[in-house]
Every structure is written in C-alpha cells, then in structure tokens.
C-alpha positions, 0 to 999 in steps of 0.5 A: 183552958178554954177555946175562944172561936172569932168569927166574922160573920156575915150580913143576914147570918143568925147568930145561933146554931138553927133556925128552928121555927122560921118557914124559910132556912135562914143562914145560921152558926153552923154552915161557917162555923163546923167546930163542937162544943161552941156557943155564941158568947151574946149576939149580934143581930142577923143584919149587923156583920162583926166580930161573934165571940163563941166559946166551949166554957159556960164561965167565961162564954157568961164573963163576955156575955153579962152586962155587969163585967162592962167588957167594952164592945167596939163597933163601925157604924154608917149613919144617915146624916152628917152627926152634929155635936149635940147628937155626939154629945147624946151619945156621949151622954147616955141615951133614953130609950123605951127601956132606959138610959144607957150607959155614956157611949165613947164616940167619934167621927171616923173616916170611912173604914176598908172593909168587905163589900155588905152582900146586898149594899147598903141603900145610898139615897144620894140626897142624903149624906151619911158618915161613920162613927166609931162607938163604943158602949159597955152593955148589951141591950138588944138593937142598942147601937141601931137606937141609940142613934136612932134616938139622937136623929142618927138612923144608921145603914151597916153597922160592924161590930169591929171588938169584944175587949181585947179581941177584934175581927181585924184581918178575918174575913166575913164568913170565917173565924180564927181560934185561941185558947183563954 
C-alpha cells in the first residue's frame, strides 16, 4: 500500500525538501514534513497555498502529477476586479497562453470562502474591487491559473489549491498534514 500525505502548504514555502543554490534560506517541505521517503506529486508555486500531495510510490506520484491523466485540480482564486461573463466564458473555453491553448476550465464565482488568514496578507486597494472564483483545471502548466486569469484581465491576488481529484485540504490547517494509505 502506498503512503499519501495531504499537506496544506503555507504561502512562501517551496514545494521541495531543500533549497539548493539560494543565497538566503527559504522555507521548504522539510520544515513541515518529517516523513522519510515521500516526494511531491506535482508542484505548487511558492506564492500559492493549499493542497500539496506527497507520496512514496512512483507510479502513484506519476498518476497524480502527469497531465495526460487529467486529474482535476480545484483552486479558490481571489482576483482583482469583478469578472464579467465574457471573461468567465474565455476561461471555460480555454485561454491562449504563450505556451499554447489551455484546456477548458470549470469556473464559477463564489462568495469569499472561510479560509485561514494569509501571512503576509494580500495587498488591498480600496478603489479596485476583488472577488473569488472556484476554478478547476485538468492540466498542470507552470503558474497556469495565474496566467489564465491574467490573460482574461483578472490578475490573481491569492491562490489556494483546494483539491486534487478526490483529495482535499478541508480540515487541514496551514503547515499541517494528514497521512492516508492508498
């Protein structure tokens, strides 16, 4: 049986166990996960938060991370501006990025979710509204959600990965993890 760790990665933490080559030490997974023999199944940017899966089985790791399996990844995204129907429709149809067209995303506007506070907090500009989206993608390009929302005129302020497939970060505090057998 494979071990799977559901980790709620805080903002500012690298999705790796070491920080080689950096002149200043940055927080890594080793600061939070003291479990030997597990490796990230995919990545989550340093400035993103939420669910990061780690496992000890290479086949499971590949199945989770490999885009050809199209495992859905759902994000709660705080964007700058108020989305208009044409912007949401572009996300639903796929967005042309510099590395090609994305697959269509599932996207809906949502009320502000009850999340943990981010440290540091996002910048707030009184003259510019913001709103929240629930966005699901089935591929995993570098900084994809941020690039998609920016391409339709809705820059991302905060990005929280809520789920990957059936696994979710619900009930797991930032910096904490739950281990399950698969």
